[in-house]
Structure formats: structure tokens, C-alpha cells
C-alpha positions as CSV (number, residue, x, y, z in Angstrom):
1,M,-8.5,-64.6,20.9
2,R,-11.9,-65.1,19.3
3,V,-14.5,-62.4,19.3
4,K,-16.9,-64.3,21.6
5,Q,-14.1,-64.8,24.1
6,K,-13.3,-61.1,24.0
7,V,-17.0,-60.2,24.6
8,L,-17.1,-62.5,27.7
9,V,-13.8,-61.2,29.0
10,G,-15.2,-57.7,28.7
11,I,-18.4,-58.6,30.6
12,V,-16.4,-60.2,33.4
13,T,-13.9,-57.4,33.6
14,M,-16.6,-54.7,33.7
15,G,-18.5,-56.7,36.3
16,L,-15.5,-57.1,38.6
17,F,-14.6,-53.5,38.2
18,G,-18.2,-52.4,39.0
19,A,-18.2,-54.8,42.0
20,M,-15.0,-53.3,43.5
21,Q,-16.4,-49.8,43.0
22,A,-19.7,-50.7,44.6
23,A,-18.0,-52.5,47.5
24,S,-15.9,-49.4,48.3
25,A,-18.7,-47.0,47.9
26,Q,-21.2,-48.7,50.2
27,S,-21.0,-49.2,54.0
28,A,-20.0,-52.8,54.8
29,G,-22.5,-52.8,57.6
30,T,-25.5,-52.0,55.3
31,I,-26.7,-55.4,54.2
32,R,-29.8,-56.0,52.1
33,S,-31.5,-59.3,51.3
34,L,-30.7,-60.5,47.8
35,P,-32.6,-61.1,45.7
36,Q,-35.4,-58.5,45.8
37,Q,-38.8,-58.8,44.2
38,G,-38.8,-57.1,40.8
39,A,-35.1,-56.2,40.9
40,W,-32.4,-57.2,38.4
41,S,-28.8,-58.2,39.1
42,V,-25.9,-59.5,37.0
43,T,-23.3,-62.0,38.0
44,P,-20.1,-62.1,35.9
45,E,-18.5,-65.5,36.7
46,F,-15.6,-67.8,35.8
47,G,-14.6,-71.3,36.8
48,A,-13.5,-74.8,36.0
49,E,-15.4,-77.9,35.0
50,L,-13.9,-80.9,36.9
51,S,-14.2,-84.7,37.0
52,D,-15.6,-85.0,33.5
53,N,-17.0,-88.4,32.7
54,G,-19.6,-89.8,30.2
55,S,-18.7,-91.6,27.0
56,F,-17.2,-88.9,24.8
57,I,-15.7,-91.5,22.4
58,S,-17.6,-94.7,21.8
59,S,-16.0,-98.1,21.4
60,G,-15.8,-99.3,17.8
61,S,-14.1,-101.9,15.7
62,F,-13.4,-102.7,12.0
63,R,-12.2,-106.0,10.6
64,Q,-10.7,-106.7,7.2
65,S,-9.6,-110.1,6.0
66,A,-8.1,-111.7,2.9
67,T,-7.4,-115.2,1.7
68,G,-4.8,-116.4,-0.9
69,T,-2.2,-118.9,-1.8
70,L,1.5,-118.6,-1.0
71,W,4.0,-121.3,-2.1
72,G,1.3,-123.9,-2.5
73,S,-0.3,-123.3,1.0
74,T,-3.4,-121.3,1.8
75,I,-2.8,-118.1,3.7
76,N,-5.4,-116.2,5.7
77,A,-4.7,-112.7,6.9
78,A,-7.0,-110.6,9.1
79,V,-6.6,-107.1,10.6
80,T,-8.8,-105.7,13.4
81,L,-8.8,-102.1,14.2
82,S,-10.5,-101.1,17.5
83,T,-11.1,-98.1,19.7
84,A,-11.9,-98.3,23.4
85,A,-14.6,-96.0,24.9
86,R,-13.1,-92.8,26.3
87,D,-14.5,-90.3,28.8
88,F,-14.1,-86.6,28.3
89,K,-11.3,-86.5,30.9
90,D,-9.4,-89.2,28.9
91,V,-9.0,-87.0,25.8
92,Y,-9.2,-83.4,27.3
93,K,-7.6,-81.5,30.1
94,D,-9.9,-79.8,32.6
95,A,-12.3,-77.3,31.0
96,Y,-12.5,-73.7,31.9
97,S,-15.6,-71.4,31.6
98,L,-16.3,-67.7,31.4
99,G,-19.8,-66.2,31.4
100,A,-22.5,-64.1,33.0
101,S,-25.8,-64.7,34.7
102,F,-28.7,-62.2,34.5
103,N,-31.0,-62.5,37.4
104,Y,-34.5,-61.3,38.2
105,G,-36.0,-61.5,41.8
106,L,-39.4,-63.1,42.3
107,N,-39.3,-62.5,46.0
108,E,-36.7,-62.2,48.7
109,A,-36.0,-66.0,48.6
110,T,-36.3,-66.8,44.8
111,E,-34.9,-65.5,41.6
112,V,-34.9,-66.7,38.0
113,F,-31.9,-66.3,35.6
114,G,-30.6,-66.6,32.1
115,R,-26.9,-67.5,31.7
116,V,-24.5,-67.3,28.8
117,R,-21.3,-69.2,29.1
118,Y,-18.2,-70.0,27.0
119,T,-16.2,-73.2,27.7
120,E,-12.8,-74.3,26.4
121,A,-10.6,-77.4,27.0
122,K,-7.2,-78.3,25.6
123,A,-6.9,-81.7,24.0
124,K,-4.4,-84.3,25.2
125,E,-2.9,-87.3,23.6
126,F,-4.5,-90.7,24.2
127,N,-4.5,-94.3,23.0
128,A,-6.7,-93.8,20.0
129,L,-6.4,-97.0,18.0
130,T,-5.3,-100.6,18.6
131,A,-4.5,-102.9,15.6
132,N,-4.4,-106.7,15.9
133,A,-3.2,-108.7,12.9
134,T,-3.5,-112.5,12.6
135,V,-1.9,-114.5,9.8
136,T,-2.6,-118.3,9.3
137,W,-0.3,-120.1,6.8
138,G,0.6,-123.7,6.5
139,G,-1.0,-124.7,9.8
140,A,0.9,-121.9,11.7
141,T,-0.7,-118.8,13.2
142,I,1.1,-115.6,13.8
143,S,-0.4,-112.7,15.7
144,A,0.8,-109.1,16.4
145,N,-0.7,-106.0,17.8
146,G,0.2,-102.3,18.4
147,T,-1.4,-99.1,19.7
148,A,-1.4,-95.8,18.0
149,Q,-1.6,-92.4,19.8
150,G,-4.1,-89.8,18.8
151,K,-5.3,-86.3,19.6
152,L,-8.5,-84.4,19.1
153,S,-9.0,-80.8,18.2
154,D,-9.5,-78.5,21.2
155,Y,-12.9,-78.3,22.7
156,S,-14.9,-75.0,22.6
157,S,-18.6,-74.3,23.2
158,W,-21.1,-71.5,23.7
159,G,-24.0,-72.2,26.0
160,L,-27.3,-70.6,26.9
161,E,-29.5,-71.7,29.8
162,V,-32.3,-70.7,32.2
163,G,-32.9,-71.6,35.8
164,S,-33.8,-70.5,39.2
165,R,-32.2,-70.1,42.7
166,Y,-33.9,-70.7,46.0
167,F,-32.2,-69.1,49.0
168,F,-32.4,-70.8,52.4
169,S,-31.4,-67.6,54.3
170,T,-32.6,-64.2,53.5
171,K,-31.7,-62.1,56.5
172,D,-28.0,-62.8,57.0
173,A,-25.1,-61.8,54.8
174,F,-24.3,-65.5,54.1
175,K,-27.0,-66.9,51.8
176,P,-26.9,-70.6,50.7
177,Y,-29.1,-71.7,47.8
178,V,-30.0,-74.5,45.4
179,S,-30.3,-74.0,41.7
180,P,-31.8,-76.2,38.9
181,S,-31.1,-75.2,35.3
182,L,-31.8,-76.3,31.7
183,G,-30.3,-75.1,28.4
184,F,-28.5,-75.7,25.1
185,T,-24.9,-75.7,24.2
186,Q,-23.4,-75.2,20.8
187,V,-20.2,-77.2,20.5
188,D,-17.7,-76.5,17.7
189,K,-16.8,-79.3,15.3
190,I,-14.3,-81.9,16.6
191,N,-11.7,-83.7,14.5
192,L,-9.2,-86.4,15.3
193,E,-6.2,-84.3,14.4
194,Y,-3.7,-87.1,14.0
195,V,-3.1,-90.8,14.7
196,R,0.6,-91.7,15.1
197,F,2.4,-95.0,15.4
198,N,6.0,-94.9,16.4
199,G,6.1,-91.2,15.5
200,T,4.6,-91.7,12.0
201,N,1.2,-90.2,11.0
202,L,-1.1,-92.9,9.8
203,F,-3.4,-90.4,8.0
204,S,-2.5,-87.5,5.8
205,S,-5.3,-85.2,7.1
206,P,-7.5,-84.9,10.2
207,I,-10.4,-87.3,10.5
208,R,-13.8,-85.8,11.1
209,M,-15.5,-87.0,14.3
210,Y,-18.3,-84.6,15.3
211,K,-20.2,-81.9,13.5
212,S,-20.8,-78.5,15.0
213,S,-23.7,-79.5,17.3
214,W,-26.4,-78.2,19.5
215,A,-26.8,-80.4,22.7
216,Y,-29.1,-79.9,25.6
217,N,-27.7,-79.7,29.1
218,L,-29.3,-79.8,32.5
219,G,-27.9,-79.5,36.0
220,V,-28.5,-79.0,39.7
221,T,-26.1,-76.9,41.7
222,V,-25.7,-75.6,45.2
223,G,-23.8,-72.5,46.3
224,F,-23.9,-69.4,48.4
225,R,-23.7,-65.6,48.2
226,Y,-22.1,-63.4,50.8
227,D,-23.1,-59.8,50.9
228,L,-20.3,-57.3,50.8
229,S,-22.4,-54.2,50.6
230,K,-25.9,-53.0,49.8
231,T,-25.5,-53.8,46.1
232,T,-22.6,-56.3,45.9
233,A,-22.1,-60.0,46.9
234,I,-19.6,-62.6,46.0
235,G,-20.5,-66.2,45.4
236,V,-19.3,-69.8,44.8
237,E,-21.3,-72.5,43.1
238,T,-20.8,-76.3,42.5
239,G,-23.0,-79.3,41.7
240,Y,-23.4,-81.6,38.7
241,R,-24.2,-80.9,35.0
242,Y,-25.0,-83.3,32.2
243,Q,-24.6,-82.5,28.5
244,D,-26.1,-84.8,25.9
245,K,-24.4,-86.4,22.9
246,L,-23.1,-84.5,19.8
247,K,-24.0,-85.1,16.1
248,A,-21.7,-87.6,14.5
249,D,-19.8,-86.8,11.3
250,D,-19.5,-90.0,9.2
251,T,-17.8,-88.4,6.2
252,D,-14.5,-90.1,7.1
253,L,-15.4,-92.8,9.7
254,G,-18.5,-94.2,8.0
255,S,-20.1,-96.8,10.3
256,Y,-16.9,-97.4,12.4
257,G,-18.9,-96.2,15.4
258,A,-16.3,-94.3,17.5
259,N,-18.2,-91.1,17.1
260,R,-21.6,-92.2,18.5
261,S,-21.5,-90.3,21.8
262,G,-19.9,-86.9,22.7
263,K,-21.6,-86.8,26.1
264,R,-20.3,-85.0,29.2
265,G,-21.1,-85.2,32.9
266,Y,-19.0,-82.8,35.1
267,I,-18.7,-81.0,38.4
268,P,-18.6,-77.2,37.9
269,L,-16.8,-74.9,40.3
270,T,-17.7,-71.3,39.7
271,V,-16.9,-68.0,41.3
272,G,-18.9,-64.9,40.7
273,V,-19.6,-61.4,41.7
274,N,-23.3,-60.4,42.0
275,I,-24.1,-56.8,41.3
276,A,-27.6,-55.5,42.0
277,F,-29.3,-52.6,40.1
């Protein structure tokens, strides 16, 4: 496990342990309104990122042709390689995230926060490349096509964002809220690990797709907190987040065009434990 994953696992573990201690130490009937003006709280959280869309791989095509003479007749051969546009969900399984939100109360209905989050998704095989070959010779035309399977490297990112939460209820234990946010995400480089046709690798080494990139992200989420004690609350959050395109790596692909996107749009589903200081 990477160091950054270990750090976040430690944050969440300590947070959950502290939440259980606080919940057991406080009277369940003693409810205080969260947030409080001038007070800090931390929310270790984990969740899934569902229904990913957005063009993660762009459509692209490449055509190569040649003309010659065979047995006294002119022969023309052309090969077209093409890639269809693919959403994030077409090339990756559901992503999972782990992180923490550090919150500061402006008043009993509003707080601002900074969040750190690690996200990971496992790659899955997809139809990566379609080849269409056409040969014209002696007045006859022959066409053939085939599809090769491919797989990207696993997705991992490290994000920082800021935002605010506005709570609609401040006197009851159940507190719904709305939350806009804006931030940046550092995404590790992404390669096309292999392209296979009938079990045979078409390339001897991975093809570079996207460089390690910083991309901006923004979102609007809704959720709630439910007070367990004077200092502890549990919460659930969902909504929509958008993450902008990644930086193309043209070292291997040149101007083929399949790596001109890297965008994501997804629905987060996050569970957290809020601990007030």
C-alpha cells in the first residue's frame, strides 16, 4: 500500500475510533447545534464515486494506404485504425475514495471546509481499437475488420478542495445541508497497458496516454448530519462532481487523438463521522 493511502487510512481509523469514544462518553440526550461559530471539527470519510461519465477517451482514427502493381494489375491497400469515445465507466470499475474534511464554523448554520481525498479505480478491459482493411485489385474489392481489446493502468488521484456547507436545520439532531466546492486533483499518469487481438499483444510495451496531471474539479452536493452526542455526528453526502480533462502524452500516440480528454463527471456517495473540538 502506498504511503499516501496509509496516511489516509490512519486519519480515518483515528477519526472513527475517536467518534466511538466520544459517542460513548457523552449523553445521547445532550445535543448541540453543529457547526458552532469559531469552532473546528474534522470529518474522516470514505465512499464510492458512481455513474461516471464524461469522455475519458476521445474518438480517434489513423489511415495508412499504399499502391502497387501485382501480376500486371494495380493494387490499392488501405488500413484504418479507429478508437471510439469511451466514458470513465467504460474503462474503469467504480472508484472508491478515502479522505478527511477539516471544518470551521462561521455561525450555527454555515461552515467552511478544506478537504483532502485519495481516489482509486481498477481498470477493466474494453474494445480499444478497431481495424478496417480494404484491398482493391483487378476491379475487385475485399474488406475485413477486427476489434482488439485493451486495458488502461489503474486510476489513482490525490485531491484538495475548499467549500462551504449551509445547514437548513440547526436545532434538531437531524441537519440537512447543501455544499458547493472547488478544488484541484493530481492524477497519476495513465498508460494503455496492452492491446490484444485474439490473445496476441499488438505492442511490445505500454502506450503512454496521459501525463501526471493537475485538473480542476467542482461540485454541488447535498447531505445531512445526525448528532449522536455533544461532540459527534454521523453524515451522508451525495450530489454531482465534475473533473476537467487531463494532459495528453503524445510520446507514443502522436496526433492520433484518443488522449484529448480524460474528463470525469460522477455521483459521489460518502459516509463520514464529524468530530467537534
